[in-house]
mmCIF file of the N, C-alpha and C atoms, coordinates in Angstrom:
data_MODEL
# 
_entry.id   MODEL 
# 
loop_
_atom_site.group_PDB 
_atom_site.id 
_atom_site.type_symbol 
_atom_site.label_atom_id 
_atom_site.label_alt_id 
_atom_site.label_comp_id 
_atom_site.label_asym_id 
_atom_site.label_entity_id 
_atom_site.label_seq_id 
_atom_site.pdbx_PDB_ins_code 
_atom_site.Cartn_x 
_atom_site.Cartn_y 
_atom_site.Cartn_z 
_atom_site.occupancy 
_atom_site.B_iso_or_equiv 
_atom_site.pdbx_formal_charge 
_atom_site.auth_seq_id 
_atom_site.auth_comp_id 
_atom_site.auth_asym_id 
_atom_site.auth_atom_id 
_atom_site.pdbx_PDB_model_num 
ATOM 1   N N  . MET A 1 1  ? 95.667  72.340 167.400 1.00 0.00 ? 1  MET A N  1 
ATOM 2   C CA . MET A 1 1  ? 95.291  71.174 168.056 1.00 0.00 ? 1  MET A CA 1 
ATOM 3   C C  . MET A 1 1  ? 95.975  71.158 169.388 1.00 0.00 ? 1  MET A C  1 
ATOM 4   N N  . GLU A 1 2  ? 95.217  70.430 170.288 1.00 0.00 ? 2  GLU A N  1 
ATOM 5   C CA . GLU A 1 2  ? 95.862  70.489 171.666 1.00 0.00 ? 2  GLU A CA 1 
ATOM 6   C C  . GLU A 1 2  ? 97.098  69.465 171.778 1.00 0.00 ? 2  GLU A C  1 
ATOM 7   N N  . ALA A 1 3  ? 97.776  69.742 172.984 1.00 0.00 ? 3  ALA A N  1 
ATOM 8   C CA . ALA A 1 3  ? 99.239  68.931 173.197 1.00 0.00 ? 3  ALA A CA 1 
ATOM 9   C C  . ALA A 1 3  ? 98.557  67.594 173.995 1.00 0.00 ? 3  ALA A C  1 
ATOM 10  N N  . ALA A 1 4  ? 98.996  66.638 173.860 1.00 0.00 ? 4  ALA A N  1 
ATOM 11  C CA . ALA A 1 4  ? 98.686  65.442 174.392 1.00 0.00 ? 4  ALA A CA 1 
ATOM 12  C C  . ALA A 1 4  ? 99.009  65.445 176.024 1.00 0.00 ? 4  ALA A C  1 
ATOM 13  N N  . ILE A 1 5  ? 98.150  65.022 176.852 1.00 0.00 ? 5  ILE A N  1 
ATOM 14  C CA . ILE A 1 5  ? 98.726  64.962 178.342 1.00 0.00 ? 5  ILE A CA 1 
ATOM 15  C C  . ILE A 1 5  ? 99.343  63.763 178.627 1.00 0.00 ? 5  ILE A C  1 
ATOM 16  N N  . THR A 1 6  ? 100.613 63.813 178.942 1.00 0.00 ? 6  THR A N  1 
ATOM 17  C CA . THR A 1 6  ? 101.381 62.714 179.043 1.00 0.00 ? 6  THR A CA 1 
ATOM 18  C C  . THR A 1 6  ? 101.312 62.531 180.524 1.00 0.00 ? 6  THR A C  1 
ATOM 19  N N  . ASN A 1 7  ? 101.159 63.116 181.652 1.00 0.00 ? 7  ASN A N  1 
ATOM 20  C CA . ASN A 1 7  ? 101.158 62.952 182.879 1.00 0.00 ? 7  ASN A CA 1 
ATOM 21  C C  . ASN A 1 7  ? 99.791  62.149 183.491 1.00 0.00 ? 7  ASN A C  1 
ATOM 22  N N  . GLU A 1 8  ? 99.760  60.990 183.288 1.00 0.00 ? 8  GLU A N  1 
ATOM 23  C CA . GLU A 1 8  ? 98.393  60.444 183.705 1.00 0.00 ? 8  GLU A CA 1 
ATOM 24  C C  . GLU A 1 8  ? 97.746  60.697 184.756 1.00 0.00 ? 8  GLU A C  1 
ATOM 25  N N  . PRO A 1 9  ? 98.224  60.958 186.134 1.00 0.00 ? 9  PRO A N  1 
ATOM 26  C CA . PRO A 1 9  ? 97.814  61.534 187.197 1.00 0.00 ? 9  PRO A CA 1 
ATOM 27  C C  . PRO A 1 9  ? 96.791  62.874 186.737 1.00 0.00 ? 9  PRO A C  1 
ATOM 28  N N  . ALA A 1 10 ? 97.404  63.850 185.987 1.00 0.00 ? 10 ALA A N  1 
ATOM 29  C CA . ALA A 1 10 ? 96.870  64.704 185.671 1.00 0.00 ? 10 ALA A CA 1 
ATOM 30  C C  . ALA A 1 10 ? 95.204  64.455 185.197 1.00 0.00 ? 10 ALA A C  1 
ATOM 31  N N  . LEU A 1 11 ? 94.957  63.484 184.275 1.00 0.00 ? 11 LEU A N  1 
ATOM 32  C CA . LEU A 1 11 ? 93.662  63.131 183.871 1.00 0.00 ? 11 LEU A CA 1 
ATOM 33  C C  . LEU A 1 11 ? 92.590  62.444 184.953 1.00 0.00 ? 11 LEU A C  1 
ATOM 34  N N  . TYR A 1 12 ? 93.312  62.145 186.263 1.00 0.00 ? 12 TYR A N  1 
ATOM 35  C CA . TYR A 1 12 ? 92.298  61.513 187.104 1.00 0.00 ? 12 TYR A CA 1 
ATOM 36  C C  . TYR A 1 12 ? 90.975  62.248 187.544 1.00 0.00 ? 12 TYR A C  1 
ATOM 37  N N  . GLU A 1 13 ? 91.369  63.559 187.932 1.00 0.00 ? 13 GLU A N  1 
ATOM 38  C CA . GLU A 1 13 ? 90.316  64.529 188.365 1.00 0.00 ? 13 GLU A CA 1 
ATOM 39  C C  . GLU A 1 13 ? 89.198  64.818 187.207 1.00 0.00 ? 13 GLU A C  1 
ATOM 40  N N  . PRO A 1 14 ? 89.563  65.240 186.373 1.00 0.00 ? 14 PRO A N  1 
ATOM 41  C CA . PRO A 1 14 ? 88.629  65.535 185.198 1.00 0.00 ? 14 PRO A CA 1 
ATOM 42  C C  . PRO A 1 14 ? 87.972  64.069 184.672 1.00 0.00 ? 14 PRO A C  1 
ATOM 43  N N  . MET A 1 15 ? 88.317  62.934 184.783 1.00 0.00 ? 15 MET A N  1 
ATOM 44  C CA . MET A 1 15 ? 87.697  61.818 184.361 1.00 0.00 ? 15 MET A CA 1 
ATOM 45  C C  . MET A 1 15 ? 86.969  61.145 185.386 1.00 0.00 ? 15 MET A C  1 
ATOM 46  N N  . ARG A 1 16 ? 87.268  61.689 186.821 1.00 0.00 ? 16 ARG A N  1 
ATOM 47  C CA . ARG A 1 16 ? 86.303  61.275 187.744 1.00 0.00 ? 16 ARG A CA 1 
ATOM 48  C C  . ARG A 1 16 ? 85.093  61.914 187.766 1.00 0.00 ? 16 ARG A C  1 
ATOM 49  N N  . ALA A 1 17 ? 85.368  63.299 187.405 1.00 0.00 ? 17 ALA A N  1 
ATOM 50  C CA . ALA A 1 17 ? 84.106  64.035 187.316 1.00 0.00 ? 17 ALA A CA 1 
ATOM 51  C C  . ALA A 1 17 ? 83.218  63.550 185.839 1.00 0.00 ? 17 ALA A C  1 
ATOM 52  N N  . VAL A 1 18 ? 83.847  63.413 184.928 1.00 0.00 ? 18 VAL A N  1 
ATOM 53  C CA . VAL A 1 18 ? 83.076  62.934 184.019 1.00 0.00 ? 18 VAL A CA 1 
ATOM 54  C C  . VAL A 1 18 ? 82.196  61.500 183.967 1.00 0.00 ? 18 VAL A C  1 
ATOM 55  N N  . ILE A 1 19 ? 82.955  60.625 184.837 1.00 0.00 ? 19 ILE A N  1 
ATOM 56  C CA . ILE A 1 19 ? 82.188  59.348 185.437 1.00 0.00 ? 19 ILE A CA 1 
ATOM 57  C C  . ILE A 1 19 ? 81.040  59.913 186.126 1.00 0.00 ? 19 ILE A C  1 
ATOM 58  N N  . GLU A 1 20 ? 81.268  60.730 187.292 1.00 0.00 ? 20 GLU A N  1 
ATOM 59  C CA . GLU A 1 20 ? 80.310  61.032 188.064 1.00 0.00 ? 20 GLU A CA 1 
ATOM 60  C C  . GLU A 1 20 ? 79.137  61.579 187.306 1.00 0.00 ? 20 GLU A C  1 
ATOM 61  N N  . ARG A 1 21 ? 79.610  62.600 186.593 1.00 0.00 ? 21 ARG A N  1 
ATOM 62  C CA . ARG A 1 21 ? 78.204  63.216 185.807 1.00 0.00 ? 21 ARG A CA 1 
ATOM 63  C C  . ARG A 1 21 ? 77.648  62.481 184.552 1.00 0.00 ? 21 ARG A C  1 
ATOM 64  N N  . ASP A 1 22 ? 78.497  62.279 183.509 1.00 0.00 ? 22 ASP A N  1 
ATOM 65  C CA . ASP A 1 22 ? 77.907  61.854 182.416 1.00 0.00 ? 22 ASP A CA 1 
ATOM 66  C C  . ASP A 1 22 ? 77.865  60.160 182.428 1.00 0.00 ? 22 ASP A C  1 
ATOM 67  N N  . TRP A 1 23 ? 78.742  59.227 182.930 1.00 0.00 ? 23 TRP A N  1 
ATOM 68  C CA . TRP A 1 23 ? 78.697  57.948 182.797 1.00 0.00 ? 23 TRP A CA 1 
ATOM 69  C C  . TRP A 1 23 ? 77.675  57.445 183.722 1.00 0.00 ? 23 TRP A C  1 
ATOM 70  N N  . ALA A 1 24 ? 77.544  58.003 184.772 1.00 0.00 ? 24 ALA A N  1 
ATOM 71  C CA . ALA A 1 24 ? 76.725  57.502 185.998 1.00 0.00 ? 24 ALA A CA 1 
ATOM 72  C C  . ALA A 1 24 ? 75.216  57.664 185.521 1.00 0.00 ? 24 ALA A C  1 
ATOM 73  N N  . GLN A 1 25 ? 74.996  58.770 184.617 1.00 0.00 ? 25 GLN A N  1 
ATOM 74  C CA . GLN A 1 25 ? 73.631  59.118 184.078 1.00 0.00 ? 25 GLN A CA 1 
ATOM 75  C C  . GLN A 1 25 ? 73.061  58.445 183.195 1.00 0.00 ? 25 GLN A C  1 
ATOM 76  N N  . GLU A 1 26 ? 74.229  58.047 182.162 1.00 0.00 ? 26 GLU A N  1 
ATOM 77  C CA . GLU A 1 26 ? 74.005  57.122 181.055 1.00 0.00 ? 26 GLU A CA 1 
ATOM 78  C C  . GLU A 1 26 ? 73.688  55.788 181.398 1.00 0.00 ? 26 GLU A C  1 
ATOM 79  N N  . HIS A 1 27 ? 74.431  55.391 182.605 1.00 0.00 ? 27 HIS A N  1 
ATOM 80  C CA . HIS A 1 27 ? 74.044  53.733 182.852 1.00 0.00 ? 27 HIS A CA 1 
ATOM 81  C C  . HIS A 1 27 ? 73.083  53.730 183.851 1.00 0.00 ? 27 HIS A C  1 
ATOM 82  N N  . ARG A 1 28 ? 72.486  54.855 184.067 1.00 0.00 ? 28 ARG A N  1 
ATOM 83  C CA . ARG A 1 28 ? 71.545  54.940 185.365 1.00 0.00 ? 28 ARG A CA 1 
ATOM 84  C C  . ARG A 1 28 ? 72.017  54.359 186.578 1.00 0.00 ? 28 ARG A C  1 
ATOM 85  N N  . GLN A 1 29 ? 73.213  54.981 187.094 1.00 0.00 ? 29 GLN A N  1 
ATOM 86  C CA . GLN A 1 29 ? 73.969  54.589 188.148 1.00 0.00 ? 29 GLN A CA 1 
ATOM 87  C C  . GLN A 1 29 ? 73.631  55.835 189.249 1.00 0.00 ? 29 GLN A C  1 
ATOM 88  N N  . ASP A 1 30 ? 73.270  55.270 190.357 1.00 0.00 ? 30 ASP A N  1 
ATOM 89  C CA . ASP A 1 30 ? 73.130  56.431 191.481 1.00 0.00 ? 30 ASP A CA 1 
ATOM 90  C C  . ASP A 1 30 ? 74.350  56.043 192.500 1.00 0.00 ? 30 ASP A C  1 
ATOM 91  N N  . LEU A 1 31 ? 75.526  56.837 192.283 1.00 0.00 ? 31 LEU A N  1 
ATOM 92  C CA . LEU A 1 31 ? 76.503  56.383 193.130 1.00 0.00 ? 31 LEU A CA 1 
ATOM 93  C C  . LEU A 1 31 ? 76.577  56.784 194.379 1.00 0.00 ? 31 LEU A C  1 
ATOM 94  N N  . LEU A 1 32 ? 77.286  55.956 195.320 1.00 0.00 ? 32 LEU A N  1 
ATOM 95  C CA . LEU A 1 32 ? 77.500  56.439 196.555 1.00 0.00 ? 32 LEU A CA 1 
ATOM 96  C C  . LEU A 1 32 ? 78.955  56.948 196.824 1.00 0.00 ? 32 LEU A C  1 
ATOM 97  N N  . ALA A 1 33 ? 79.570  56.259 195.799 1.00 0.00 ? 33 ALA A N  1 
ATOM 98  C CA . ALA A 1 33 ? 80.919  57.092 196.003 1.00 0.00 ? 33 ALA A CA 1 
ATOM 99  C C  . ALA A 1 33 ? 81.702  56.868 194.616 1.00 0.00 ? 33 ALA A C  1 
ATOM 100 N N  . ASP A 1 34 ? 82.685  57.684 194.277 1.00 0.00 ? 34 ASP A N  1 
ATOM 101 C CA . ASP A 1 34 ? 83.513  57.734 193.162 1.00 0.00 ? 34 ASP A CA 1 
ATOM 102 C C  . ASP A 1 34 ? 84.712  58.421 193.497 1.00 0.00 ? 34 ASP A C  1 
ATOM 103 N N  . GLU A 1 35 ? 85.460  57.646 193.576 1.00 0.00 ? 35 GLU A N  1 
ATOM 104 C CA . GLU A 1 35 ? 86.882  58.108 194.345 1.00 0.00 ? 35 GLU A CA 1 
ATOM 105 C C  . GLU A 1 35 ? 88.085  57.544 193.563 1.00 0.00 ? 35 GLU A C  1 
ATOM 106 N N  . ILE A 1 36 ? 89.166  58.701 193.631 1.00 0.00 ? 36 ILE A N  1 
ATOM 107 C CA . ILE A 1 36 ? 90.345  58.330 192.808 1.00 0.00 ? 36 ILE A CA 1 
ATOM 108 C C  . ILE A 1 36 ? 91.321  57.317 193.499 1.00 0.00 ? 36 ILE A C  1 
ATOM 109 N N  . THR A 1 37 ? 91.371  56.079 193.373 1.00 0.00 ? 37 THR A N  1 
ATOM 110 C CA . THR A 1 37 ? 92.093  55.182 194.249 1.00 0.00 ? 37 THR A CA 1 
ATOM 111 C C  . THR A 1 37 ? 93.586  54.838 193.786 1.00 0.00 ? 37 THR A C  1 
ATOM 112 N N  . ALA A 1 38 ? 94.071  55.568 192.593 1.00 0.00 ? 38 ALA A N  1 
ATOM 113 C CA . ALA A 1 38 ? 95.284  55.136 191.993 1.00 0.00 ? 38 ALA A CA 1 
ATOM 114 C C  . ALA A 1 38 ? 96.533  55.195 193.240 1.00 0.00 ? 38 ALA A C  1 
ATOM 115 N N  . PHE A 1 39 ? 96.435  56.171 194.169 1.00 0.00 ? 39 PHE A N  1 
ATOM 116 C CA . PHE A 1 39 ? 97.478  56.593 194.904 1.00 0.00 ? 39 PHE A CA 1 
ATOM 117 C C  . PHE A 1 39 ? 97.470  55.593 196.117 1.00 0.00 ? 39 PHE A C  1 
ATOM 118 N N  . GLY A 1 40 ? 96.253  55.287 196.836 1.00 0.00 ? 40 GLY A N  1 
ATOM 119 C CA . GLY A 1 40 ? 96.131  54.335 197.886 1.00 0.00 ? 40 GLY A CA 1 
ATOM 120 C C  . GLY A 1 40 ? 96.857  54.626 198.936 1.00 0.00 ? 40 GLY A C  1 
ATOM 121 N N  . GLY A 1 41 ? 97.444  55.815 199.246 1.00 0.00 ? 41 GLY A N  1 
ATOM 122 C CA . GLY A 1 41 ? 98.556  55.886 200.393 1.00 0.00 ? 41 GLY A CA 1 
ATOM 123 C C  . GLY A 1 41 ? 99.960  54.783 200.422 1.00 0.00 ? 41 GLY A C  1 
ATOM 124 N N  . SER A 1 42 ? 100.516 54.648 201.492 1.00 0.00 ? 42 SER A N  1 
ATOM 125 C CA . SER A 1 42 ? 101.682 53.876 201.534 1.00 0.00 ? 42 SER A CA 1 
ATOM 126 C C  . SER A 1 42 ? 101.695 52.295 201.910 1.00 0.00 ? 42 SER A C  1 
ATOM 127 N N  . ARG A 1 43 ? 100.625 51.885 201.385 1.00 0.00 ? 43 ARG A N  1 
ATOM 128 C CA . ARG A 1 43 ? 100.336 50.480 201.457 1.00 0.00 ? 43 ARG A CA 1 
ATOM 129 C C  . ARG A 1 43 ? 101.021 49.910 200.321 1.00 0.00 ? 43 ARG A C  1 
ATOM 130 N N  . PRO A 1 44 ? 102.096 48.864 200.793 1.00 0.00 ? 44 PRO A N  1 
ATOM 131 C CA . PRO A 1 44 ? 102.759 48.059 199.773 1.00 0.00 ? 44 PRO A CA 1 
ATOM 132 C C  . PRO A 1 44 ? 101.928 47.291 199.330 1.00 0.00 ? 44 PRO A C  1 
ATOM 133 N N  . THR A 1 45 ? 101.913 47.410 197.683 1.00 0.00 ? 45 THR A N  1 
ATOM 134 C CA . THR A 1 45 ? 101.055 46.299 196.938 1.00 0.00 ? 45 THR A CA 1 
ATOM 135 C C  . THR A 1 45 ? 102.129 46.349 195.546 1.00 0.00 ? 45 THR A C  1 
ATOM 136 N N  . GLY A 1 46 ? 101.726 45.419 194.808 1.00 0.00 ? 46 GLY A N  1 
ATOM 137 C CA . GLY A 1 46 ? 102.518 45.184 193.293 1.00 0.00 ? 46 GLY A CA 1 
ATOM 138 C C  . GLY A 1 46 ? 102.002 46.289 192.286 1.00 0.00 ? 46 GLY A C  1 
ATOM 139 N N  . ILE A 1 47 ? 102.757 46.485 191.238 1.00 0.00 ? 47 ILE A N  1 
ATOM 140 C CA . ILE A 1 47 ? 102.605 47.390 190.533 1.00 0.00 ? 47 ILE A CA 1 
ATOM 141 C C  . ILE A 1 47 ? 101.210 47.039 189.598 1.00 0.00 ? 47 ILE A C  1 
ATOM 142 N N  . TRP A 1 48 ? 100.481 47.977 189.433 1.00 0.00 ? 48 TRP A N  1 
ATOM 143 C CA . TRP A 1 48 ? 99.165  47.422 188.646 1.00 0.00 ? 48 TRP A CA 1 
ATOM 144 C C  . TRP A 1 48 ? 98.274  47.023 189.299 1.00 0.00 ? 48 TRP A C  1 
ATOM 145 N N  . SER A 1 49 ? 98.271  47.125 190.742 1.00 0.00 ? 49 SER A N  1 
ATOM 146 C CA . SER A 1 49 ? 97.318  46.505 191.837 1.00 0.00 ? 49 SER A CA 1 
ATOM 147 C C  . SER A 1 49 ? 96.437  47.371 192.123 1.00 0.00 ? 49 SER A C  1 
ATOM 148 N N  . ARG A 1 50 ? 96.251  48.609 191.757 1.00 0.00 ? 50 ARG A N  1 
ATOM 149 C CA . ARG A 1 50 ? 95.079  49.336 192.165 1.00 0.00 ? 50 ARG A CA 1 
ATOM 150 C C  . ARG A 1 50 ? 94.237  49.924 190.998 1.00 0.00 ? 50 ARG A C  1 
ATOM 151 N N  . PRO A 1 51 ? 93.010  50.180 190.699 1.00 0.00 ? 51 PRO A N  1 
ATOM 152 C CA . PRO A 1 51 ? 92.506  51.015 189.724 1.00 0.00 ? 51 PRO A CA 1 
ATOM 153 C C  . PRO A 1 51 ? 92.508  52.138 189.859 1.00 0.00 ? 51 PRO A C  1 
ATOM 154 N N  . ASP A 1 52 ? 92.400  52.988 188.996 1.00 0.00 ? 52 ASP A N  1 
ATOM 155 C CA . ASP A 1 52 ? 92.790  54.651 189.198 1.00 0.00 ? 52 ASP A CA 1 
ATOM 156 C C  . ASP A 1 52 ? 91.843  55.151 189.555 1.00 0.00 ? 52 ASP A C  1 
ATOM 157 N N  . ILE A 1 53 ? 90.327  54.888 189.211 1.00 0.00 ? 53 ILE A N  1 
ATOM 158 C CA . ILE A 1 53 ? 89.247  55.234 189.659 1.00 0.00 ? 53 ILE A CA 1 
ATOM 159 C C  . ILE A 1 53 ? 88.429  54.289 190.097 1.00 0.00 ? 53 ILE A C  1 
ATOM 160 N N  . THR A 1 54 ? 87.648  54.118 191.188 1.00 0.00 ? 54 THR A N  1 
ATOM 161 C CA . THR A 1 54 ? 86.374  53.156 191.599 1.00 0.00 ? 54 THR A CA 1 
ATOM 162 C C  . THR A 1 54 ? 85.074  53.906 192.003 1.00 0.00 ? 54 THR A C  1 
ATOM 163 N N  . THR A 1 55 ? 84.113  53.137 191.327 1.00 0.00 ? 55 THR A N  1 
ATOM 164 C CA . THR A 1 55 ? 82.787  53.841 191.992 1.00 0.00 ? 55 THR A CA 1 
ATOM 165 C C  . THR A 1 55 ? 82.150  52.671 192.755 1.00 0.00 ? 55 THR A C  1 
ATOM 166 N N  . VAL A 1 56 ? 81.205  53.066 193.579 1.00 0.00 ? 56 VAL A N  1 
ATOM 167 C CA . VAL A 1 56 ? 80.296  51.972 194.266 1.00 0.00 ? 56 VAL A CA 1 
ATOM 168 C C  . VAL A 1 56 ? 78.987  52.464 194.319 1.00 0.00 ? 56 VAL A C  1 
ATOM 169 N N  . GLU A 1 57 ? 77.989  51.571 194.305 1.00 0.00 ? 57 GLU A N  1 
ATOM 170 C CA . GLU A 1 57 ? 76.784  51.888 194.218 1.00 0.00 ? 57 GLU A CA 1 
ATOM 171 C C  . GLU A 1 57 ? 75.904  50.673 194.971 1.00 0.00 ? 57 GLU A C  1 
ATOM 172 N N  . VAL A 1 58 ? 75.065  50.893 195.673 1.00 0.00 ? 58 VAL A N  1 
ATOM 173 C CA . VAL A 1 58 ? 73.687  50.085 196.393 1.00 0.00 ? 58 VAL A CA 1 
ATOM 174 C C  . VAL A 1 58 ? 72.616  49.865 195.426 1.00 0.00 ? 58 VAL A C  1 
ATOM 175 N N  . ARG A 1 59 ? 72.168  48.784 194.628 1.00 0.00 ? 59 ARG A N  1 
ATOM 176 C CA . ARG A 1 59 ? 71.079  48.976 193.700 1.00 0.00 ? 59 ARG A CA 1 
ATOM 177 C C  . ARG A 1 59 ? 69.960  47.923 194.576 1.00 0.00 ? 59 ARG A C  1 
ATOM 178 N N  . THR A 1 60 ? 68.705  48.288 194.020 1.00 0.00 ? 60 THR A N  1 
ATOM 179 C CA . THR A 1 60 ? 67.556  47.345 194.399 1.00 0.00 ? 60 THR A CA 1 
ATOM 180 C C  . THR A 1 60 ? 66.915  47.118 192.934 1.00 0.00 ? 60 THR A C  1 
ATOM 181 N N  . PHE A 1 61 ? 66.387  45.811 192.822 1.00 0.00 ? 61 PHE A N  1 
ATOM 182 C CA . PHE A 1 61 ? 65.324  45.820 191.467 1.00 0.00 ? 61 PHE A CA 1 
ATOM 183 C C  . PHE A 1 61 ? 64.118  45.045 191.909 1.00 0.00 ? 61 PHE A C  1 
ATOM 184 N N  . GLU A 1 62 ? 63.235  45.589 191.188 1.00 0.00 ? 62 GLU A N  1 
ATOM 185 C CA . GLU A 1 62 ? 61.789  45.372 191.505 1.00 0.00 ? 62 GLU A CA 1 
ATOM 186 C C  . GLU A 1 62 ? 61.538  43.800 191.711 1.00 0.00 ? 62 GLU A C  1 
ATOM 187 N N  . TYR A 1 63 ? 61.952  42.972 190.885 1.00 0.00 ? 63 TYR A N  1 
ATOM 188 C CA . TYR A 1 63 ? 61.598  41.471 191.208 1.00 0.00 ? 63 TYR A CA 1 
ATOM 189 C C  . TYR A 1 63 ? 62.839  40.825 191.656 1.00 0.00 ? 63 TYR A C  1 
ATOM 190 N N  . VAL A 1 64 ? 63.858  41.311 192.311 1.00 0.00 ? 64 VAL A N  1 
ATOM 191 C CA . VAL A 1 64 ? 64.829  40.377 193.004 1.00 0.00 ? 64 VAL A CA 1 
ATOM 192 C C  . VAL A 1 64 ? 64.966  41.076 194.182 1.00 0.00 ? 64 VAL A C  1 
ATOM 193 N N  . PRO A 1 65 ? 64.875  40.070 195.171 1.00 0.00 ? 65 PRO A N  1 
ATOM 194 C CA . PRO A 1 65 ? 64.955  40.708 196.836 1.00 0.00 ? 65 PRO A CA 1 
ATOM 195 C C  . PRO A 1 65 ? 66.442  41.346 197.332 1.00 0.00 ? 65 PRO A C  1 
ATOM 196 N N  . GLY A 1 66 ? 66.406  41.839 198.184 1.00 0.00 ? 66 GLY A N  1 
ATOM 197 C CA . GLY A 1 66 ? 67.609  42.419 198.612 1.00 0.00 ? 66 GLY A CA 1 
ATOM 198 C C  . GLY A 1 66 ? 68.098  43.442 197.789 1.00 0.00 ? 66 GLY A C  1 
ATOM 199 N N  . LYS A 1 67 ? 69.480  44.067 198.706 1.00 0.00 ? 67 LYS A N  1 
ATOM 200 C CA . LYS A 1 67 ? 70.149  44.968 197.871 1.00 0.00 ? 67 LYS A CA 1 
ATOM 201 C C  . LYS A 1 67 ? 71.394  44.354 197.296 1.00 0.00 ? 67 LYS A C  1 
ATOM 202 N N  . HIS A 1 68 ? 72.045  44.992 195.955 1.00 0.00 ? 68 HIS A N  1 
ATOM 203 C CA . HIS A 1 68 ? 72.995  44.449 195.298 1.00 0.00 ? 68 HIS A CA 1 
ATOM 204 C C  . HIS A 1 68 ? 74.091  45.469 195.404 1.00 0.00 ? 68 HIS A C  1 
ATOM 205 N N  . LEU A 1 69 ? 75.125  45.071 195.602 1.00 0.00 ? 69 LEU A N  1 
ATOM 206 C CA . LEU A 1 69 ? 76.571  45.953 195.717 1.00 0.00 ? 69 LEU A CA 1 
ATOM 207 C C  . LEU A 1 69 ? 77.122  46.070 194.077 1.00 0.00 ? 69 LEU A C  1 
ATOM 208 N N  . ASP A 1 70 ? 77.174  47.058 193.437 1.00 0.00 ? 70 ASP A N  1 
ATOM 209 C CA . ASP A 1 70 ? 78.010  47.555 192.063 1.00 0.00 ? 70 ASP A CA 1 
ATOM 210 C C  . ASP A 1 70 ? 79.207  48.007 192.467 1.00 0.00 ? 70 ASP A C  1 
ATOM 211 N N  . VAL A 1 71 ? 80.269  47.415 192.084 1.00 0.00 ? 71 VAL A N  1 
ATOM 212 C CA . VAL A 1 71 ? 81.591  48.412 192.176 1.00 0.00 ? 71 VAL A CA 1 
ATOM 213 C C  . VAL A 1 71 ? 82.397  48.101 190.737 1.00 0.00 ? 71 VAL A C  1 
ATOM 214 N N  . ASN A 1 72 ? 82.596  49.528 190.183 1.00 0.00 ? 72 ASN A N  1 
ATOM 215 C CA . ASN A 1 72 ? 83.243  49.617 188.893 1.00 0.00 ? 72 ASN A CA 1 
ATOM 216 C C  . ASN A 1 72 ? 84.789  50.112 189.087 1.00 0.00 ? 72 ASN A C  1 
ATOM 217 N N  . THR A 1 73 ? 85.596  49.701 188.309 1.00 0.00 ? 73 THR A N  1 
ATOM 218 C CA . THR A 1 73 ? 86.687  50.288 188.290 1.00 0.00 ? 73 THR A CA 1 
ATOM 219 C C  . THR A 1 73 ? 87.083  50.820 186.794 1.00 0.00 ? 73 THR A C  1 
ATOM 220 N N  . PHE A 1 74 ? 87.855  51.787 186.917 1.00 0.00 ? 74 PHE A N  1 
ATOM 221 C CA . PHE A 1 74 ? 88.401  52.491 185.454 1.00 0.00 ? 74 PHE A CA 1 
ATOM 222 C C  . PHE A 1 74 ? 89.858  52.597 185.614 1.00 0.00 ? 74 PHE A C  1 
ATOM 223 N N  . GLU A 1 75 ? 90.353  52.480 184.447 1.00 0.00 ? 75 GLU A N  1 
ATOM 224 C CA . GLU A 1 75 ? 91.900  52.433 184.262 1.00 0.00 ? 75 GLU A CA 1 
ATOM 225 C C  . GLU A 1 75 ? 92.162  53.656 183.471 1.00 0.00 ? 75 GLU A C  1 
ATOM 226 N N  . ILE A 1 76 ? 92.596  54.637 183.709 1.00 0.00 ? 76 ILE A N  1 
ATOM 227 C CA . ILE A 1 76 ? 92.868  55.851 182.937 1.00 0.00 ? 76 ILE A CA 1 
ATOM 228 C C  . ILE A 1 76 ? 94.085  56.011 181.965 1.00 0.00 ? 76 ILE A C  1 
ATOM 229 N N  . LYS A 1 77 ? 94.035  56.368 180.793 1.00 0.00 ? 77 LYS A N  1 
ATOM 230 C CA . LYS A 1 77 ? 95.270  56.320 179.992 1.00 0.00 ? 77 LYS A CA 1 
ATOM 231 C C  . LYS A 1 77 ? 95.157  57.399 179.046 1.00 0.00 ? 77 LYS A C  1 
ATOM 232 N N  . SER A 1 78 ? 96.594  57.977 178.660 1.00 0.00 ? 78 SER A N  1 
ATOM 233 C CA . SER A 1 78 ? 96.468  59.266 178.225 1.00 0.00 ? 78 SER A CA 1 
ATOM 234 C C  . SER A 1 78 ? 96.399  58.972 176.655 1.00 0.00 ? 78 SER A C  1 
# 
């Protein structure tokens, strides 16, 4: 049996890779960006104010004019 990972930031990169590879394919997403946004630099924000991982995609639809921006956020928990 594997030991549980208790350090949440250690999960960010493996989960980002799964989101980029598997989740995007399953949801027919063509991602422009998939970033770990949990750390966000030194900007002062409140607790729980940033998602751990964020994806961005611009989509077009056959019968809907224009382009549509999709932003998905993920909270990673051990």
